C-alpha positions as CSV (number, residue, x, y, z in Angstrom):
1,X,24.5,24.7,111.2
2,X,21.8,27.4,110.9
3,X,22.8,31.0,110.2
4,X,21.8,32.0,113.7
5,X,23.8,29.3,115.4
6,X,27.3,30.3,116.5
7,X,30.1,28.1,115.3
8,X,32.3,26.5,118.0
9,X,36.0,26.0,117.7
10,X,38.4,24.5,120.2
11,X,42.0,25.6,120.4
12,X,44.2,22.7,121.6
13,X,47.6,22.8,123.3
14,X,49.5,20.6,125.7
15,X,49.2,21.1,129.5
16,X,48.4,19.4,132.8
17,X,45.2,19.1,134.8
18,X,45.7,22.4,136.6
19,X,46.3,24.2,133.3
20,X,43.2,22.7,131.8
21,X,41.1,23.7,134.8
22,X,42.3,27.3,134.8
23,X,42.5,28.0,131.1
24,X,40.5,30.9,129.7
25,X,40.6,32.5,126.2
26,X,42.6,35.4,127.7
27,X,45.3,33.7,129.9
28,X,47.4,31.9,127.3
29,X,49.8,32.7,124.5
30,X,47.0,32.1,121.9
31,X,44.9,35.0,123.3
32,X,45.1,37.0,120.0
33,X,43.7,34.1,118.1
34,X,40.8,33.8,120.6
35,X,40.1,37.5,120.2
36,X,40.0,37.4,116.4
37,X,37.8,34.3,116.4
38,X,35.4,36.0,118.8
39,X,35.4,39.2,116.8
40,X,33.9,37.4,113.8
41,X,31.3,35.5,115.8
42,X,33.0,32.2,116.5
43,X,32.8,30.8,120.0
44,X,36.4,29.7,120.8
45,X,37.2,27.6,123.8
46,X,40.5,26.3,125.3
47,X,41.2,22.6,125.0
48,X,44.3,21.9,127.2
49,X,45.5,18.3,126.5
50,X,47.6,15.6,128.0
51,X,47.5,11.9,127.3
52,X,46.1,11.3,130.7
53,X,43.1,13.5,129.8
54,X,42.5,12.0,126.3
55,X,39.0,10.8,127.1
56,X,37.9,14.1,128.6
57,X,39.4,16.1,125.7
58,X,37.8,13.8,123.1
59,X,34.4,14.4,124.6
60,X,35.0,18.1,124.4
61,X,36.1,18.0,120.7
62,X,33.1,16.0,119.6
63,X,31.0,18.9,120.7
64,X,32.6,21.6,118.5
65,X,32.7,22.3,114.8
66,X,36.4,22.6,114.4
67,X,39.7,22.1,116.2
68,X,43.0,24.1,115.9
69,X,45.9,22.2,117.2
70,X,49.3,23.4,118.5
71,X,51.3,20.4,119.8
72,X,55.0,19.7,119.0
73,X,55.9,16.2,117.8
74,X,58.3,15.7,120.7
75,X,58.2,17.5,124.0
76,X,59.9,16.3,127.2
77,X,59.9,12.8,126.0
78,X,56.2,12.9,125.0
79,X,55.0,12.2,121.5
80,X,51.8,12.7,119.6
81,X,50.9,9.0,119.2
82,X,47.9,9.1,121.6
83,X,46.8,12.5,120.5
84,X,46.9,11.8,116.8
85,X,44.8,8.7,117.2
86,X,42.2,10.7,119.1
87,X,42.2,13.5,116.5
88,X,41.7,11.0,113.7
89,X,38.7,9.6,115.5
90,X,37.3,13.0,116.1
91,X,37.7,14.1,112.5
92,X,36.0,10.9,111.3
93,X,33.0,11.7,113.4
94,X,32.4,15.2,112.1
95,X,34.5,18.0,113.5
96,X,37.1,19.6,111.2
97,X,40.7,19.3,112.5
98,X,43.6,21.5,111.5
99,X,46.2,20.3,111.0
100,X,44.9,16.7,110.5
101,X,47.5,14.1,111.6
102,X,47.5,12.6,108.1
103,X,48.4,16.0,106.5
104,X,51.2,16.4,109.1
105,X,52.6,13.1,108.0
106,X,52.8,14.4,104.4
107,X,53.9,18.0,105.0
108,X,55.4,18.3,108.5
109,X,58.1,15.7,108.3
110,X,61.7,15.9,107.0
111,X,60.9,13.3,104.2
112,X,59.1,16.2,102.4
113,X,62.5,17.6,101.7
114,X,63.3,14.5,99.6
115,X,59.8,14.2,98.0
116,X,59.9,17.8,96.8
117,X,63.7,18.1,96.1
118,X,62.9,18.7,92.4
119,X,61.0,21.9,93.1
120,X,62.8,25.2,93.1
121,X,63.3,25.1,96.8
122,X,65.2,21.8,96.7
123,X,68.9,20.8,96.9
124,X,71.1,17.7,96.7
125,X,68.9,15.7,99.1
126,X,69.1,12.0,99.9
127,X,66.9,9.6,101.9
128,X,67.9,6.6,104.0
129,X,65.0,4.3,105.1
130,X,67.1,1.5,106.6
131,X,70.5,0.8,108.2
132,X,71.8,-1.0,105.2
133,X,71.3,2.0,102.9
134,X,72.6,4.4,105.5
135,X,75.8,2.4,106.0
136,X,76.5,1.8,102.3
137,X,75.7,5.3,100.9
138,X,76.4,7.9,103.6
139,X,80.2,7.5,104.1
140,X,81.1,7.9,100.5
141,X,78.7,10.8,100.1
142,X,80.3,12.6,103.1
143,X,83.8,12.1,101.8
144,X,83.0,13.3,98.3
145,X,80.4,16.1,98.9
146,X,81.7,17.9,102.0
147,X,79.8,18.7,105.2
148,X,76.3,17.3,105.3
149,X,73.3,17.8,107.5
150,X,71.4,14.8,108.7
151,X,67.8,15.1,109.9
152,X,65.5,12.5,111.6
153,X,62.0,12.4,110.1
154,X,60.0,13.8,113.0
155,X,61.3,16.2,115.6
156,X,61.4,19.8,116.7
157,X,63.8,22.2,118.5
158,X,66.8,20.8,116.6
159,X,66.3,17.3,118.0
160,X,67.9,14.7,115.6
161,X,69.5,17.3,113.3
162,X,73.3,17.1,112.9
163,X,76.0,18.8,111.0
164,X,78.7,16.2,110.0
165,X,82.1,16.8,108.4
166,X,84.9,14.4,107.9
167,X,88.2,15.4,109.5
168,X,90.5,12.4,109.0
169,X,92.3,12.0,105.7
170,X,91.0,9.7,103.1
171,X,92.4,6.2,103.6
172,X,92.7,6.4,107.4
173,X,92.1,3.2,109.3
174,X,89.5,5.0,111.4
175,X,87.4,7.8,109.9
176,X,86.9,10.7,112.3
177,X,84.1,13.2,112.0
178,X,83.2,16.4,113.7
179,X,79.5,16.5,114.6
180,X,77.3,19.3,116.0
181,X,73.8,18.7,117.2
182,X,71.3,21.5,116.4
183,X,69.8,21.5,119.9
184,X,70.6,24.7,121.9
185,X,73.6,24.4,124.1
186,X,75.4,21.8,121.9
187,X,79.1,21.8,121.3
188,X,81.1,20.2,118.5
189,X,82.2,16.6,119.1
190,X,84.9,14.5,117.4
191,X,84.1,10.8,117.2
192,X,84.5,8.0,114.7
193,X,82.1,7.9,111.8
194,X,81.1,4.4,112.9
195,X,80.1,5.6,116.4
196,X,78.1,8.6,115.0
197,X,76.2,6.4,112.5
198,X,75.4,3.9,115.2
199,X,73.9,6.8,117.2
200,X,71.7,7.8,114.3
201,X,70.3,4.3,113.8
202,X,67.6,5.1,116.3
203,X,66.1,7.4,113.7
204,X,65.6,4.4,111.4
205,X,63.1,2.7,113.7
206,X,60.0,1.4,112.0
207,X,58.4,4.1,109.8
208,X,61.5,6.3,110.4
209,X,64.0,7.7,108.0
210,X,67.0,10.0,107.7
211,X,67.2,12.9,105.3
212,X,70.7,14.0,104.1
213,X,71.3,17.5,102.7
214,X,74.4,19.6,102.1
215,X,75.4,22.1,104.7
216,X,74.5,25.6,103.6
217,X,77.5,28.0,103.9
218,X,75.2,31.1,104.2
219,X,73.7,29.8,107.4
220,X,75.2,32.9,109.3
221,X,73.0,35.1,107.1
222,X,70.0,33.8,109.0
223,X,66.8,31.8,108.4
224,X,63.6,33.1,106.8
225,X,60.4,31.7,108.1
226,X,57.6,32.0,105.6
227,X,54.2,31.9,107.4
228,X,51.4,30.5,105.3
229,X,47.6,30.7,105.8
230,X,46.7,27.8,103.6
231,X,48.0,28.8,100.1
232,X,48.7,32.4,100.9
233,X,51.7,34.1,102.7
234,X,50.6,35.8,105.9
235,X,54.0,37.1,107.0
236,X,57.7,36.4,107.4
237,X,60.2,36.1,110.2
238,X,63.9,36.6,109.8
239,X,66.2,35.3,112.5
240,X,70.0,34.9,112.9
241,X,70.0,31.4,114.2
242,X,72.9,29.7,116.0
243,X,72.0,26.0,115.5
244,X,74.7,24.1,113.7
245,X,77.1,27.0,114.2
246,X,79.9,26.3,116.7
247,X,79.5,28.3,119.9
248,X,81.8,31.3,120.6
249,X,84.7,31.1,123.1
250,X,82.4,32.3,125.9
251,X,80.6,28.9,125.7
252,X,77.3,27.4,124.5
253,X,75.3,29.0,127.3
254,X,76.7,32.5,126.9
255,X,74.6,35.4,125.5
256,X,76.7,35.4,122.4
257,X,75.6,31.8,121.6
258,X,71.9,32.6,121.8
259,X,69.9,33.1,118.6
260,X,68.9,36.6,117.7
261,X,65.3,37.8,117.9
262,X,63.0,36.8,115.1
263,X,62.1,40.0,113.3
264,X,58.6,39.7,111.9
265,X,57.5,41.3,108.6
266,X,54.2,41.5,106.9
267,X,53.4,39.5,103.8
268,X,54.0,42.6,101.7
269,X,57.6,43.1,102.9
270,X,59.7,44.2,100.0
271,X,62.8,42.1,100.9
272,X,60.8,38.9,100.5
273,X,58.7,39.9,97.5
274,X,60.4,37.3,95.2
275,X,60.1,34.6,97.8
276,X,56.4,35.3,98.3
277,X,55.7,35.1,94.6
278,X,57.6,31.7,94.4
279,X,55.6,30.3,97.4
280,X,52.2,31.4,96.3
281,X,52.5,30.9,92.5
282,X,54.9,28.0,92.1
283,X,56.1,26.0,95.1
284,X,53.0,25.6,97.2
285,X,50.8,24.5,94.3
286,X,53.6,22.1,93.1
287,X,54.0,20.7,96.7
288,X,50.2,20.1,96.9
289,X,50.3,18.2,93.7
290,X,53.3,16.1,94.7
291,X,51.9,15.3,98.2
292,X,48.2,14.9,97.0
293,X,46.9,17.6,99.3
294,X,43.9,19.6,98.3
295,X,43.2,23.2,99.3
296,X,40.6,22.3,101.9
297,X,43.1,20.0,103.7
298,X,45.9,22.5,103.9
299,X,46.7,23.6,107.5
300,X,45.2,26.9,108.5
301,X,48.6,28.0,109.6
302,X,52.0,26.4,108.6
303,X,55.4,27.7,107.8
304,X,58.3,26.9,105.5
305,X,61.8,27.6,106.8
306,X,64.4,28.7,104.3
307,X,68.1,29.2,104.3
308,X,69.9,31.3,101.8
309,X,71.4,29.3,99.0
310,X,74.2,30.3,96.6
311,X,73.7,33.7,94.9
312,X,73.0,33.7,91.2
313,X,75.5,35.1,88.7
314,X,73.6,38.4,88.9
315,X,73.8,38.4,92.7
316,X,70.2,37.5,93.5
317,X,69.4,35.3,96.4
318,X,68.3,31.8,96.1
319,X,66.4,29.8,98.8
320,X,66.8,26.3,100.2
321,X,64.0,24.7,102.2
322,X,65.3,23.2,105.4
323,X,61.9,22.2,107.0
324,X,58.2,22.7,107.0
325,X,56.5,23.2,110.4
326,X,52.8,22.2,110.7
327,X,52.3,20.7,114.2
328,X,52.9,23.9,116.3
329,X,53.6,27.1,114.5
330,X,54.1,29.8,117.0
331,X,55.1,32.7,117.5
332,X,53.4,34.2,114.5
333,X,53.3,37.6,112.8
334,X,50.9,40.3,114.1
335,X,48.7,39.9,110.9
336,X,48.4,36.1,111.3
337,X,45.6,35.8,114.0
338,X,43.1,37.8,111.8
339,X,44.0,35.6,108.8
340,X,43.6,32.5,110.9
341,X,40.1,33.6,112.0
342,X,39.1,34.5,108.5
343,X,40.3,31.1,107.1
344,X,38.6,29.2,110.0
345,X,35.3,31.0,109.2
346,X,35.6,30.2,105.5
347,X,36.4,26.5,106.2
348,X,33.5,26.1,108.6
349,X,31.0,27.7,106.2
350,X,32.1,25.3,103.4
351,X,31.8,22.4,105.9
């Protein structure tokens, strides 16, 4: 690309034919990202996608220098199988893609919780890759270790994430458990452990797995979302979530059952100073080493969701990683669009 040629970037999200036809840089939720890219001389264009339009979108992406993708792993029964195959093809033919599907499979899946459990953000984490391991190991762990949280490898919006606690006494003929799905509107359910585990076997389909972690008792203190622009923190979000917390007497659809607003904070926010230092200086470099991801391959925007772990003897907070989001990180802090534009510009210049 010559110095006088304007770089072209496509911003891709899911929609239908009408949404693709009517999309402009200004009439969608990513408008601030379009504004910041334009401000530094990058020609940004909408790329609304659906599987039915894959050929049309592929042709568009082959004529840009880079692609920024915001598409959840699962949405209304749709997956990323067709999209990811197309993005891999596009990336192999020249344009830069963030996040690349192969990077998502390393970072943006629940398995990363097991692969990085030895880092400072880890906890007592186990992985089941098949039905045999799940059936032989999980029941005794549930009985001895207290409430657990099971997570399917790929999902979003709480899909396939369950709190499980045993409620029948040891030695009972039938082990009963109380389970709560993390999806909004869910209510606790008492069923046999056998029934629940059978329900989860769908998560062990080929290339699937189940991650098993202890339930964090400080969940009511909220979740901290640490937004990353490649290796650097670009902001934080703190939210009092209600997933895996039983709904109030008013019911799962009541106002009291809804999560609180996510309060955004800049990267410099004092309450998260220690977490920022850990992420930038220790945990992110260590994760990159474990997962074999170099700096150039890191997503332009990603986030790590933390719950508060047990306090130290001196009363300081600890943090437990509950997931990494790479596929579709939005909403984002006010400072993030400018950081995204700057990092896109840097990446395209190196390319």
